[in-house]
C-alpha positions as CSV (number, residue, x, y, z in Angstrom):
1,V,11.9,-2.6,25.7
2,G,12.3,1.0,24.7
3,Q,11.2,0.8,21.1
4,L,8.3,-1.6,21.4
5,V,4.7,-0.7,22.4
6,S,2.4,-3.5,23.4
7,V,-1.4,-3.0,23.0
8,R,-4.2,-5.2,24.2
9,T,-7.5,-5.2,22.3
10,G,-10.7,-7.1,22.5
11,P,-10.7,-10.8,21.4
12,G,-10.2,-11.0,17.6
13,Q,-9.6,-7.3,17.1
14,A,-5.7,-7.1,17.1
15,Q,-5.2,-7.8,13.4
16,R,-7.8,-5.2,12.3
17,V,-6.2,-2.5,14.6
18,A,-2.7,-3.5,13.4
19,A,-3.8,-3.2,9.8
20,L,-5.1,0.4,10.4
21,L,-1.8,1.2,12.1
22,D,0.2,-0.3,9.2
23,D,-1.8,1.9,6.7
24,A,-1.0,5.1,8.6
25,P,2.0,7.1,7.4
26,P,5.2,5.4,8.6
27,T,6.7,8.4,10.3
28,I,7.1,6.9,13.8
29,A,6.1,3.2,13.5
30,A,8.3,0.7,11.6
31,G,5.7,-2.1,11.7
32,T,3.4,-4.2,13.8
33,I,2.9,-7.9,14.7
34,A,-0.6,-8.9,15.7
35,G,-2.1,-12.0,17.4
36,D,-5.7,-12.4,18.5
37,D,-5.9,-9.7,21.1
38,T,-2.3,-8.3,21.4
39,I,-0.3,-6.0,19.1
40,F,3.5,-5.3,19.3
41,I,4.4,-2.1,17.5
42,A,8.0,-1.5,16.6
43,A,8.7,2.2,16.9
44,R,11.5,4.0,15.0
45,S,13.0,5.4,18.3
46,T,12.3,5.5,22.0
47,G,10.7,8.9,21.7
48,A,8.5,7.6,18.9
49,A,7.4,4.7,21.1
50,R,6.3,7.3,23.8
51,V,4.3,9.2,21.1
52,I,2.6,6.1,19.9
53,A,1.6,5.0,23.4
54,E,0.3,8.5,24.2
55,R,-1.7,8.7,21.0
56,L,-3.2,5.2,21.5
57,G,-4.1,6.1,25.1
58,V,-5.9,9.2,24.0
59,H,-7.8,7.3,21.3
60,A,-8.7,4.7,23.9
61,G,-9.9,7.4,26.3
62,I,-7.2,6.5,28.9
63,G,-4.4,9.0,28.0
64,K,-3.9,12.7,28.2
65,G,-6.9,14.5,26.8
66,G,-9.1,11.4,27.0
67,A,-12.0,10.7,29.3
68,A,-11.2,8.8,32.5
């Protein structure tokens, strides 16, 4: 789906990561839904979803600018 970003975390970590995302300025993400190890992020647009995915990839060390 163009405006949803799915993120896998370690077991039991999704709610903590989602809370950090929810506390960030709401310029591109409308909100999150977190389970045990998966987060769905609702982006404000398709372009915003791409930005969120790229930024998370960089922070995880798997995106542009991150270590392979």
